[in-house]
Each structure stands twice: as structure tokens, then as C-alpha cells.
N, C-alpha and C positions, 0 to 999 in steps of 0.2 A: 578745268579739272577733267581728268579722265576717269570714266566710270565702268564698272563691271556689274551687270545685273544678274544675280542668281536666283533661281526659283522665279524666273521673270514673268511667267504667264503670258498674257496677251500684251503686257508692256505699259501698265498704268503707272508704275513707279518710274520707268524709263522716260515716259512721255513728260512727266512732271520734271524730271531731271534735265531732259534736253531743253524744255521751255526755260528752265532756270539758268542755262548756259553751260551745262555739263556735256561733254562729248562721250556718249556711251558707245564703246568700241566692241562690246561683246555682251551676249545674253545666253543664259543657259536654262533650259527647262526640259523635262521628260515628256511633256504632253505634245503630240503631234500637231494638233490643230492650233494650240496656243502659239507654238513655234512658228507655224505658217502665218498666223496673224501678225506676229512680231516682225517677221522678215519682210512681209508685205508693206508694213507702215514704216519700217526703219530699214530700208535696203542697204544703207551705209554701214550697218552694224553686222559683225559676225554673229550667227545664231547657231548654237550647239544643241541639238535635239537628242538628249541622252540622259541616262541616270547619273546624277551628279557624283554619286559614289565611285563611278568608274573614271572620273575625270581628274586630271592632275590639277593641283591648286595653282600652279604658276606655269609659265612658258606657253600658254594657249593663245596669247596675243603679243604682238611685237612691243606694244607700249605697256609699261607697268601701270595698273590702275592706282590712282590715289584716293579713290572712294569706291567701296564695295557696298552693295545694297541688295535687299531682297525681301519678298514677302513669303515666309515659310508656309508650307501646307498647313492648313488650319484644321483639318478633319479631327485631330486628336484633341484640340484645345477648345473648340467652339462650343458654346453653351447650346447651340441648336442641334448638335449631333452627339447625344449622350451615349449612343450605342458604341461609339469608338473612342469615347473620352476616357481613356485609361492608360496606365503607364506601359502596357504591353503593345500599344499601337506603334509600329515601327516609324510612322511619320513623325511621331513626337521627338524622336532623337535626331531628326535631320538637322536640328541646330548645330549639332557637332560638325556637320559639313560646312556650315556657314563659319564656324570657328576656325576650321581647317583652312579655308580660303583666306580668312583674315590673317592667320598666323603665317601662311605661306607667302602672302604679298606685302604684309605690313603697310597697308594703305594709311594715309593720314586720317581718313575718316571711314566710318561704316554706318549703315542705317539698316536696322532689322525691324520688320513689320509683322504683326500677327493680330489675331482677334483679342478682345479684352479678356476673354476667359482664360488666357495663358496665365494671368495674374494669380487666379485662384486655383488653377490646376495643380494637383499633387500637393495641396495645402501650401502653395506658394514656393515650394522647393524648387520647381523647375526654373522659374525666373531667377531665384537666388543662385542657382547653379550657372545660368547663362551670364549673369552679371559677373560672377566670380571668374569665369573663364576669361572674359574680356579684360578684367581688371589685371589678372595674372599676365596678360599680354602687354600691359602697359598703357591701357587706354582709360581716359577719363570718360565716364559714362553718365548719361541723363536718360531717363525714361518717363513716359507719360502716356495716358489714354487720352486721345483727341477725338472730338466729335466733328465729323466732316462738315456739318451744316454751320459750324463756327468759322469755317474757312472758305466760304464761297461755293460750297457744293450743296445742291438742293436736296439733301438726304441726311437723315439722322443715323449716321453710320459711326459707331464707336470702334476705334482701332488702337492697338497698343503699338508704340514706337520706342525703339531704343537706339539712341545715337551715341557714338563714341568718337574719340579723337585721341591721337598720341602727340599732339603738339602743344599741350598744356592749356587748352581753351576750355572754359566752363560753358557748355552749350545751354542756351536758353530757348525753349520752343517759341514759335512766333505767337504773337498776341491774337486773341480772338477778334473777329470782326463784328462790328455792332449789329449789322442787319443780315438776316438770313433770307436766302432765296427759296421761293416756294415752288411747288410742283408746276403750277400754271405759268408762273414766270419762266419756267425752264422749257415747257413743251407746248405752250398754246399755239405757237406757229407752225407746228408740225401737222402734216395732212391728216384729215379725218379718214378712218379705216374701219374695216368691217372684220369680224371673226374670220380668221383663216387667210387673210390677204397675204400674198407673197409678191409684192411689188417692189422692184429694185429701186426705181427712180420715180419720184413725184415732185410736183411743184410745191413750194412751201404754201402754207395757209396764211397769207399776209392780210388778214381782215382787219388787223389793228396794229398800232405802232410796236416796234420791236422793243423788248426789254434789253437791258445792257447785257445780261447773261446770254440772251439769244444771239445778240450781235457777236459776242465772243465765240460762241459755239459755231456760228456760220461764217466765220472769218474767211475761210478758205473754200467755201462751198456755195454753189448757186442753186442746188436742188437738195431735196432730202432723199438720202440713199438708205437701202436695206430697211424698207418699210414691211417687215416680216412680222406677222402675228400668228401665234400658235392657233390651230383649228381645234376648238373645243366642241364637244357633243352638245346637242340641243338641251339635254337636261342640266348641263353646266350653265348654259346661257339663262335658263329659267331661274337658277338659283341667283345669278348675277342681278336680276331685276328686283330683288328683294332687299338689296344691300345699298344703303345710303353711304355717302362719304364718311370715312372713319370708322364704319361698321365692318363686322367680319362674318364668319360663318353662323354665328349665333342669331342673326337676323333671318336666316333661311328657315322656312317652315319645316318642322321635323319630318313631314311626309316626303319632302324632296331630298332628304338626307338619309333615306332608308338603307342605302348601300353601305353606310358606316356602321360597323359592328358596335363600336363604343364611341360616342361622340365626346366623351370625357378626355379622350386622348388626342383631340383636335388641338393643334397650336393656335394661339391667338392671332398669328399672322396669316392663317389660312383664309382665303377668300376675303381679303382686305381690300376695300375700295380706297384708294388714295384721296386724300383731302387736297383740294385744289389750292387753298390759301395757306398751306403749311409745307414745310419740307417733307419729302417722302419718308416713309419707313424704310428699312435696309432693303436694298436691292441685292438679294442673295440668289437663291434658286427661285426666281420669280415666276417661272413656268410651273413648277411643282406647287408653289404656294398659291397659285391662282391670283396673283396681284391684279386688281381691276383698275382700269382707267377711270379717272374722276368722274367723267360724264357719259362715256359710251360703254355699252355692256359687252365688253371684251377685254382680253388680256392686253398687257403692254406690248408695243412693238419693239423690235430690237433697237431702232433709233431712239424711241422714248426712253428706254432703259439706259441706253448709252448716255443720253443727255443727263439723266439723273445721277449717273456716275461721273459726269463732267468730261466725257470723251467728246471731242469736237466732231462735227458732222463729216469731216473728210477722213476720219479713222474708219477703216473697213475691216470687218471681222471675217475670218475664214472658217470653213467647215459647214456642217449641217446646222440647221436651226438649233437643235438641242446642244450642240457643242458651242455654238455662239452665245447662247443664253447662259451657258455655264461659264464661259470666258468672262462675260460681263459681270456675273454675280461675284466671281472670285477676285475681281480686279481691285487694285488700289485706286481710288479716285485721283486722277492726275492733278486736278487743282489743289488738292490737299497735299500731295507730295511735292508739288511745285513750290508751295509756300515754305516747306520744311527745308528743301534743298537751297532755296534762296538765302535762307537764314544761315545755312552751312557755309555757303560761298561768301557771304558777308563776314562771318567770323573768321573764315580761313585767311582772309586777306589782311587781317589785323596783325 
């Protein structure tokens, strides 16, 4: 199958598609650093770094794609971003560009991904409109909210998927896996680090036998790369020391939180220490949220956060640390998307 990835970001969806057996020939995104990351990791693909509204829906690649996929910008739909969650946010209407590309190329399949908040947005009217647009184009559609930890990703991340085809197939989402991967099963072999470390390459911490997940992540790597940790101020580190696994900012003594004007406005995910023997909470803006390593008093490293998103260790992110953290947080977990794409390929052959 020939794939086109629009709103591609760093390439989580594409990586899943490629691992499933799809040839992704082109990716489109307007973010400079995400596009650089995509091109670095997928040099064989054409990467267009521009506003999708300026790009023709067809004729941009020599081969016509028979599957189009993308994760639409979620700022307008996300539960966590209430300030921009309104009908006036121009990013909410970018799904029209997705529809335009599907209408212009008429691929056999498409896959659209977004945050689960899109279901309730605008009292459900937005999802209803999106469904109707694809139905009018002649597509059978199936949609569902999937939890990444049900599909081999060590993270409880809920995402909305809409899959359509024009070949008369009733798409059924892949079955959940029985066992969930924990944080420590995912990252225990990564090197020990300190607050503010910026070490590109380190030896793995092979003090115990590797888990199957670790073996998968290390398949094409001999060392741990991009061991970058944000440097937090000393008063932040003092706060970390009061937080046990599974606890958040509420465990911090009030005297150490005096710079907060109103603690009632603190999100439950702020200053959250990950639980070693459970899947991670959502890896979104993990620098801003101050997500804490299960055992060490520091934030997560780039490689740890990438592992929890199921990016393999040979996947290298481009840009400054802030941009890298943003790319990881915005990405679709490759292992989750791979399971969906494999199901598409299976049904496409019938």
C-alpha cells in the first residue's frame, strides 16, 4: 500500500504504517522541527513543510496514495486545553483539509486520529459533521476511542480513531492485548541520569535481564541516545522529594508552593511521579507538567519519554530540547498505529 501522511508531526503514525508494511511516500506538516525529525528518520519519503491549506490535494507525488492518514492538531479539541477549546479556533476546521485530500485522491482507505475530547466537542456535532463528510464521499466508516496501553504501549493514552474505506469492507478495530506494559518494564534498562543532564550517548543500564518490550525498542541500537533532561531549579527539586509514586503536587508542603497564586487551579497531572509497576499517565507536555521519574528526583529524559510513547531507540528527534519534548508529547504512539494499520492491510487483501 502507498501512504500519504498529512499533519504528520514527528512521524508516529508513519512509523507504525511503515512497520506494518506500508510505503509512505510523502508527509506534510507546517512545523519546522517536526518536519526535520520526520526527514531525518524517513529519508526515503518526500517531506513538505508548509501550511496544508496552500498545498494541492493531488499531483504532489508521482504515485497516487491508496491510504491517507493523519493526526489533526488537537489544541481545539483537547480536554487539557480549555482556553482554546471553542468553535472559533481555526485549528478545529483543519479536518476540512483532511476531507479535501481524501476527496482529491479517493484512496481506498483513510485513517484520522485525534484526542478523545473531539467526541464531546461542540456537543458531538463536530464528529457528526466529519462522519457525514466521509459518508458523502462513499466511505464506510468506523470510529472508536482506543487506549494505547491496551495495544502494547506503556502509557494510558486515549485517542480517537476514524477509519474509512471505499471498497465495501466493514472495518473492525484490533482486539485488546491481555497484558499491559509497565513504566519500569519500558525504561529500567536506560541509564541513570541527573537533573539537567544533556548527554547524547550512554551505555545501557543492563543490571538485570531485558524485558521483551526493551528488546523491541533496542532492536536497532547498541547505546541509549538523546539522554536529555530539563534542568529544573533547586526549589523544584525540593518539591520532587515529597512526592511518592502515583502522587502529585498535593503531596508538596504548601510552604514550598508559595509562588502559586491559587493552588485550586493546579491540574491533577502536575508534579506527578510515575508508578513503576503500572503504565504511565499521558505523556503530553511532560516538561510543563513536571512529570517525575519513578525513583529519581528529576524529570523524564527524552529517551525515557520516547520509550513510553513506543518510539524505538534509533529514532532521533531534531530541534532544541523544548521542541523535542513537544514533538514526543504530540505524537501518536507508533506501536498503537502499527496494530491498526496491520488490521487495515489484512482487510484490504480480502
